[in-house]
C-alpha positions in Angstrom: 24.2 4.2 -13.6 24.8 0.5 -14.4 28.4 -0.7 -14.6 28.9 -3.7 -16.8 32.1 -5.7 -16.9 33.1 -8.3 -19.4 36.3 -10.4 -19.5 38.7 -9.8 -22.3 39.7 -12.4 -24.9 43.2 -12.3 -23.3 44.7 -15.6 -22.2 48.2 -14.3 -21.7 49.5 -15.5 -18.3 46.7 -18.0 -17.9 47.2 -21.7 -17.4 44.5 -23.4 -19.3 43.5 -27.1 -19.4 41.5 -28.7 -22.2 39.8 -32.0 -21.6 38.7 -33.8 -24.8 36.6 -36.9 -25.1 37.9 -39.5 -27.6 34.4 -40.9 -28.2 33.1 -39.5 -31.5 36.7 -38.5 -32.4 36.0 -37.0 -35.8 33.7 -34.5 -34.1 35.9 -33.9 -31.0 38.9 -33.4 -33.2 37.1 -30.5 -34.8 36.0 -29.1 -31.5 39.6 -29.3 -30.1 41.0 -27.6 -33.2 38.5 -24.7 -32.8 39.4 -24.4 -29.1 43.1 -24.4 -29.7 42.7 -21.8 -32.4 41.0 -19.4 -30.0 43.5 -20.1 -27.3 46.4 -19.3 -29.7 44.7 -16.1 -31.0 44.2 -15.0 -27.4 47.9 -15.5 -26.5 47.7 -18.6 -24.4 51.1 -20.1 -23.9 50.5 -22.6 -21.1 47.9 -25.1 -22.5 47.6 -28.7 -21.5 45.3 -31.1 -23.4 44.1 -34.3 -21.7 42.2 -37.0 -23.5 39.6 -39.2 -21.8 37.5 -42.0 -23.2 34.1 -40.3 -23.1 32.0 -37.4 -21.9 31.3 -39.1 -18.6 35.0 -39.0 -17.7 35.4 -35.3 -18.5 34.3 -33.9 -15.2 36.8 -36.0 -13.1 39.8 -34.8 -15.1 38.5 -31.2 -15.3 38.2 -31.3 -11.5 41.9 -32.4 -11.1 43.0 -29.6 -13.4 41.0 -27.0 -11.4 42.6 -28.2 -8.2 46.0 -28.4 -9.8 46.0 -24.6 -10.2 44.7 -24.1 -13.8 43.0 -20.8 -14.3 40.4 -22.2 -16.7 39.3 -25.5 -18.1 37.8 -26.0 -21.5 35.8 -29.2 -22.1 35.1 -30.7 -25.5 33.0 -33.8 -26.3 30.1 -35.1 -28.2 27.1 -37.1 -27.1 24.8 -38.1 -29.9 21.4 -39.6 -29.2 21.1 -43.3 -30.0 18.4 -46.0 -29.6 18.5 -45.9 -25.7 18.3 -43.4 -22.9 22.0 -43.6 -22.4 22.4 -40.2 -24.3 20.3 -38.4 -21.8 22.0 -39.8 -18.7 25.5 -39.0 -20.0 24.6 -35.5 -21.2 22.9 -34.6 -17.9 25.6 -36.0 -15.6 28.5 -34.5 -17.6 26.8 -31.0 -17.5 26.0 -31.3 -13.8 29.6 -32.4 -13.0 31.1 -29.6 -15.0 28.9 -27.0 -13.2 29.7 -28.5 -9.8 33.4 -28.2 -10.5 33.2 -24.6 -11.4 31.1 -23.7 -8.4 33.1 -25.8 -6.0 36.5 -24.5 -7.1 35.9 -21.0 -8.5 37.7 -22.0 -11.7 35.9 -21.4 -14.9 35.0 -24.7 -16.7 33.3 -24.2 -20.0 30.8 -26.6 -21.4 31.9 -27.6 -24.9 30.2 -30.9 -25.0 27.8 -31.2 -27.8 24.5 -32.9 -26.9 22.7 -33.5 -30.2 20.0 -35.7 -31.6 21.6 -36.2 -35.0 25.2 -36.8 -35.9 24.9 -34.3 -38.8 24.3 -31.6 -36.1 27.5 -32.6 -34.3 29.6 -32.4 -37.5 28.1 -28.9 -38.3 29.0 -27.6 -34.9 32.5 -28.9 -35.0 33.4 -27.7 -38.5 36.0 -25.1 -39.0 34.8 -21.5 -38.6 33.2 -19.0 -36.3 30.3 -21.3 -35.4 32.6 -24.1 -34.1 31.4 -24.8 -30.5 35.0 -25.6 -29.4 35.9 -22.0 -30.3 32.9 -20.8 -28.2 33.9 -22.9 -25.2 37.4 -21.7 -25.3 36.3 -18.1 -25.6 33.9 -18.4 -22.7 36.6 -19.9 -20.5 39.1 -17.2 -21.4 36.7 -14.3 -20.9 35.5 -15.7 -17.6 39.0 -16.3 -16.3 40.0 -12.8 -17.3 36.9 -11.3 -15.7 37.7 -13.1 -12.4 41.4 -12.1 -12.7 40.5 -8.5 -13.1 38.2 -8.6 -10.1 40.6 -10.6 -8.0 43.7 -8.7 -8.9 46.7 -10.1 -7.1 44.5 -11.5 -4.3 44.2 -15.2 -4.9 41.7 -15.9 -2.2 39.1 -17.4 -4.6 41.4 -20.2 -5.7 40.5 -23.7 -4.6 42.0 -25.2 -1.5 42.7 -28.8 -0.7 
């Protein structure tokens, strides 16, 4: 027999941080709106939004939130390919930084940073509706935090320590 567990879309009692990049603001505003909608629908009542200049700065602030006792962190940003290799470096390092934070702290940090080759793709993925990637990032963070909460119970041994 195979037991399969999945976190619920229940953010009640969770402290959630959201880190948004201000670069490509029309896109990241849409991603933030989608994330906040899901958080509200899931009953989140302790949400802090922090803005940073670009996607490269997201992991540092997400790390601070994870170490400050947040139960989950949602990241939203947009990196659009341009004429240089800059896009590849920023996208790769932001992704690696976010993964490292989650693994080092045990706090779910979702990857809601769009990495696209065309600005039209970014606008499509940040538009209102079910396909909004900010919504997906928030849902992933909530479900993962709930899954860990259900496995951990009242034992908080998996929390990061300074």
